[in-house]
C-alpha positions in Angstrom: -26.3 -40.7 35.9 -23.8 -38.2 34.5 -24.2 -34.4 33.9 -21.9 -33.6 31.1 -18.5 -34.8 32.1 -19.3 -34.7 35.8 -21.1 -37.3 37.9 -24.1 -36.3 39.9 -22.0 -36.5 43.1 -19.2 -34.4 41.7 -21.7 -31.8 40.6 -23.3 -31.7 44.1 -19.8 -31.3 45.7 -19.1 -28.3 43.4 -22.4 -26.7 44.2 -21.8 -27.0 47.9 -18.4 -25.3 47.5 -19.9 -22.6 45.4 -22.8 -21.9 47.9 -20.2 -21.8 50.7 -18.2 -19.1 48.9 -21.4 -17.1 48.1 -22.3 -17.1 51.8 -18.9 -15.6 52.5 -19.8 -12.7 50.2 -17.8 -13.8 47.1 -19.3 -12.8 43.8 -18.9 -16.1 41.9 -20.1 -14.6 38.6 -17.6 -11.8 38.9 -14.9 -14.3 39.4 -16.0 -16.2 36.2 -16.0 -13.0 34.2 -12.6 -12.2 35.5 -11.3 -15.5 34.3 -12.8 -14.9 30.9 -11.3 -11.4 30.8 -7.8 -12.7 31.8 -8.0 -15.2 28.9 -8.3 -12.5 26.3 -4.7 -11.6 25.6 -3.3 -9.2 23.1 -2.1 -12.1 21.0 -5.7 -13.6 21.0 -7.2 -10.2 20.0 -4.7 -10.0 17.2 -5.5 -13.5 15.9 -9.2 -12.8 16.0 -8.7 -9.5 14.2 -6.8 -11.1 11.4 -9.4 -13.9 11.1 -12.2 -11.4 10.9 -11.1 -9.6 7.7 -8.9 -9.9 4.6 -5.7 -7.8 4.8 -3.4 -6.7 2.1 0.2 -8.1 2.3 1.7 -4.7 3.2 -0.8 -4.1 6.0 -0.3 -7.6 7.4 3.5 -7.1 7.3 3.1 -3.8 9.2 0.9 -5.5 11.8 3.3 -8.4 12.3 6.2 -6.1 12.7 4.3 -4.0 15.3 3.3 -7.0 17.3 6.6 -8.9 17.1 9.0 -5.9 17.4 7.2 -3.2 19.4 4.6 -5.0 21.5 6.4 -8.3 22.1 6.3 -7.9 25.9 2.5 -7.4 25.8 1.5 -10.4 23.6 0.6 -12.7 26.5 -0.8 -9.9 28.6 -4.6 -9.7 29.0 -6.0 -6.9 26.8 -7.7 -5.3 29.8 -4.3 -4.9 31.5 -3.1 -2.5 28.9 -3.3 0.9 30.6 -3.2 4.4 29.3 0.2 5.0 31.0 1.7 1.9 29.4 0.6 3.1 26.0 1.9 6.6 26.5 5.3 5.4 27.8 5.8 2.9 24.9 4.7 5.5 22.3 7.3 7.9 23.7 10.0 5.2 23.5 9.2 4.4 19.9 9.0 8.1 19.0 12.6 8.6 20.2 13.7 6.4 17.3 11.1 7.1 14.6 8.0 9.2 14.7 6.6 7.4 11.7 7.1 4.0 13.2 5.5 5.1 16.4 2.4 6.3 14.6 2.2 3.2 12.4 2.5 0.8 15.3 0.0 2.5 17.5 -2.5 2.9 14.8 -2.4 -0.8 14.5 -2.8 -1.2 18.3 -5.7 1.3 18.3 -7.5 -0.8 15.6 -7.0 -4.0 17.6 -8.4 -2.4 20.8 -11.4 -1.0 18.9 -12.1 -4.4 17.6 -11.8 -5.9 21.1 -14.3 -3.4 22.5 -16.9 -4.6 20.0 -16.0 -8.2 19.9 -15.9 -9.4 23.5 -18.6 -9.0 26.1 -19.6 -10.7 29.3 -22.7 -12.7 30.1 -24.6 -9.5 30.8 -23.7 -8.1 27.4 -21.3 -5.5 28.8 -18.0 -5.0 26.8 -15.1 -6.8 28.3 -12.8 -4.0 27.1 -14.5 -0.8 28.3 -12.1 1.7 26.7 -9.3 2.1 24.2 -6.1 3.0 26.0 -4.7 4.5 22.8 -7.3 7.3 23.1 -4.8 9.0 25.4 -2.5 9.7 22.5 -5.2 11.9 20.9 -6.3 13.5 24.1 -2.7 14.6 24.8 -2.0 15.4 21.1 0.8 12.8 21.0 0.3 11.7 17.4 3.1 13.0 15.2 2.4 15.1 12.1 4.4 13.4 9.4 5.0 15.9 6.5 4.0 14.6 3.1 7.0 13.6 0.9 7.4 15.9 -2.1 10.3 14.3 -3.9 9.7 13.7 -7.6 11.7 13.8 -10.9 11.8 17.2 -12.5 11.2 17.3 -16.3 14.8 18.6 -16.6 16.0 15.3 -15.1 13.9 13.0 -17.3 16.5 12.8 -20.1 19.3 11.3 -18.0 16.8 9.3 -16.0 15.2 7.8 -19.0 18.6 7.0 -20.6 19.5 5.1 -17.5 16.4 2.9 -17.8 17.7 1.7 -21.2 18.8 -2.0 -21.1 22.4 -2.8 -21.2 23.7 -6.1 -22.6 25.3 -6.9 -19.2 22.2 -6.2 -17.2 20.9 -9.2 -15.2 17.3 -10.1 -15.9 16.3 -8.8 -12.4 17.9 -5.4 -13.1 16.1 -5.2 -16.5 12.8 -5.9 -14.8 13.3 -3.2 -12.3 14.2 -0.7 -15.1 11.0 -1.6 -16.9 9.0 -1.4 -13.7 10.3 2.2 -13.3 9.2 3.1 -16.8 5.8 1.5 -16.1 5.2 3.5 -12.9 6.4 6.7 -14.4 4.0 6.4 -17.4 1.0 5.1 -15.5 1.2 6.5 -12.0 0.6 3.1 -10.5 1.6 2.4 -6.9 4.7 0.3 -6.5 3.1 -3.1 -5.8 0.2 -2.5 -8.2 2.8 -2.4 -10.9 5.1 -5.0 -9.6 2.3 -7.6 -9.2 0.7 -6.9 -12.6 -0.4 -10.2 -14.3 -0.6 -10.9 -18.0 -4.2 -12.1 -17.6 -5.1 -8.4 -16.7 -3.4 -7.0 -19.8 -4.9 -6.8 -23.3 -2.1 -5.8 -25.7 -4.6 -5.9 -28.6 -6.9 -3.2 -27.1 -3.9 -1.5 -25.4 -5.3 -1.5 -21.8 -4.6 -3.1 -18.4 -6.5 -3.6 -15.2 -5.4 -3.6 -11.6 -8.0 -5.6 -9.7 -6.7 -5.0 -6.2 -6.0 -1.4 -5.3 -5.5 0.6 -2.1 -9.1 2.0 -2.2 -10.5 -1.4 -3.3 -11.7 0.0 -6.6 -10.8 -1.9 -9.8 -8.5 0.4 -11.8 -8.4 0.1 -15.6 -6.2 2.3 -17.8 -5.1 2.4 -21.5 -1.5 2.1 -22.4 0.4 4.5 -24.6 2.2 3.4 -27.7 5.7 3.2 -26.2 4.5 1.3 -23.1 2.5 -1.1 -25.3 5.6 -2.0 -27.2 7.6 -2.4 -24.0 4.9 -4.8 -22.6 4.9 -6.8 -25.8 8.7 -7.2 -25.5 8.4 -8.3 -21.9 5.7 -10.8 -22.9 8.2 -12.6 -25.1 11.0 -12.3 -22.5 9.2 -13.7 -19.5 7.8 -16.7 -21.4 5.2 -18.6 -19.4 5.3 -16.5 -16.3 1.9 -15.3 -15.0 3.5 -12.0 -13.9 4.8 -9.1 -16.0 7.7 -8.7 -13.6 8.5 -12.3 -12.3 10.9 -13.0 -9.5 12.2 -16.0 -7.7 10.5 -15.4 -4.4 7.4 -16.7 -2.5 5.1 -14.2 -4.2 6.5 -14.9 -7.7 6.8 -11.2 -8.7 9.2 -8.3 -7.9 9.3 -7.3 -4.3 12.9 -6.9 -3.3 14.5 -4.3 -5.6 16.0 -1.7 -3.3 19.6 -2.4 -4.5 18.6 -2.0 -8.1 16.8 1.3 -7.4 19.8 2.6 -5.6 22.0 1.5 -8.6 19.8 3.5 -11.0 20.1 6.5 -8.6 23.9 6.2 -8.6 24.1 5.9 -12.4 21.7 8.6 -13.3 22.5 10.9 -10.4 18.8 11.3 -9.9 17.6 10.5 -6.3 14.3 8.8 -6.3 12.3 5.9 -4.8 9.6 4.0 -6.7 6.7 5.9 -5.1 8.3 9.1 -6.3 7.5 8.0 -9.8 3.8 8.1 -9.1 4.3 11.6 -7.6 6.1 12.5 -10.8 3.3 11.2 -13.0 0.8 13.3 -11.0 3.0 16.4 -11.2 3.3 16.1 -14.9 -0.5 15.8 -15.3 -1.2 18.7 -13.0 1.5 21.2 -13.7 2.2 20.6 -17.4 -0.9 19.1 -19.0 -3.7 20.3 -16.7 -5.2 22.5 -19.4 -6.0 19.4 -21.4 -7.8 17.5 -18.5 -10.5 18.2 -16.0 -9.9 17.7 -12.3 -12.1 14.6 -12.5 -10.0 13.1 -15.2 -6.8 13.6 -13.1 -8.4 11.9 -10.2 -9.5 9.0 -12.4 -6.0 8.6 -13.8 -4.6 8.3 -10.3 -7.6 6.2 -9.1 -8.1 8.7 -6.2 -11.3 8.6 -4.1 -13.3 11.7 -3.9 -16.2 13.0 -1.7 -17.4 15.2 -4.5 -20.9 14.2 -5.4 -20.5 15.4 -8.9 -17.5 13.0 -9.4 -19.9 10.1 -8.9 -21.8 11.1 -12.0 -18.8 11.9 -14.2 -17.9 8.7 -16.0 -14.8 8.0 -18.0 -14.5 5.3 -20.7 -11.1 3.8 -21.7 -11.3 5.9 -24.9 -11.8 9.0 -22.9 -8.6 8.3 -21.0 -6.5 7.1 -24.0 -5.6 10.6 -25.3 -4.7 11.6 -21.7 -2.4 8.7 -21.2 -0.7 9.1 -24.6 -0.3 12.8 -23.8 1.6 12.0 -20.6 3.8 9.4 -22.4 4.6 11.8 -25.2 5.5 14.5 -22.7 7.9 12.2 -20.9 9.5 11.0 -24.2 9.8 14.5 -25.5 11.5 15.7 -22.3 13.8 12.7 -22.6 14.7 13.6 -26.2 13.1 10.4 -27.5 11.0 10.4 -30.7 7.6 9.1 -29.7 6.3 6.0 -31.5 3.9 7.0 -34.3 0.7 5.1 -35.1 -2.5 6.0 -36.8 -4.1 6.1 -33.4 -1.8 8.9 -32.2 -3.8 11.4 -30.2 -4.8 14.6 -32.0 -3.6 16.8 -29.1 -0.2 18.3 -29.8 2.6 18.1 -27.2 4.7 21.1 -26.8 8.4 20.3 -26.5 9.7 21.0 -23.0 12.6 23.5 -22.9 15.2 22.6 -20.2 15.9 25.3 -17.6 19.4 25.6 -18.8 19.6 27.1 -22.2 22.9 25.1 -22.8 21.5 21.7 -21.7 22.6 19.1 -24.1 20.2 16.6 -25.7 20.9 13.0 -24.8 21.3 10.3 -27.5 18.0 8.9 -28.5 16.9 5.7 -26.8 15.1 3.0 -28.7 11.7 2.1 -27.1 12.5 -1.5 -27.5 15.9 -1.2 -25.9 
């Protein structure tokens, strides 16, 4: 007869060998656990980690870069062979080039090791990975303090910046899309990829609102659109035809992703230094510094889709109509600073917008820009 894939004779021979080793004092079970431990490599942990949860594209990209560029020599190494000294040395090496990259890469490694500590155990139920070697970075206060970026577009710069976003007859379609994306981010405070991946199925031009189903904090984010932005979106709807995305692009994702050169071109033409996330910071600054007297702190958090630990905030609810005046007020402020006459409709908010006075008393007003340009 056969036992599994072994014959009875083969099984007896193996048992004799095993008994012989045990009489010599060899812990056969410990050897087996050792073989299991050696089989769990960093690459294996990484693969299991990715299979256990959905990750956003940016997070997956950061993890792949960390594994392939910064931990390549460790990929085939058993996870239990990663020591505190190895972690400390590698962290210092990466820090010499970029503190932010070192932090980002080792936050990823820390997450993988935490996962391994809970995921893998031996036959006795003990964790195969008994400790996280990245804990040394906290114990020795190695983590870098990365100061928050503060760059944003000042109201006095909005005129020239907004004029640069106007379409030119010679602009390629890709450049026009990036210009419109800049306007969208400035007027809504969306994060870069929240705006760039916006789909037409999530926009209702009739009721003047849009929804971002996938956000950083995993909460669906719905906002109304102001009058100028509604017209811009209606124009794009005609321009892009059958595309599912507001800002289509010929890449694997189908929407804008690679736009660094266009952003730098807008910087050069306008002489305003910015990156796309600075537009979200600009939106928040306008709301907080210039229009805060019209909004509560809860409304501001809701506009930016920020999470809060305030218990009261969980009870304060905002409907789309509650936010419509706020969004129109922000849009009117931007257009007024830019010297553009806001679009007028019967639904124009009742709150009056005070015209922003440039810091320089001799600042010249730019030529008006058509909202549909």
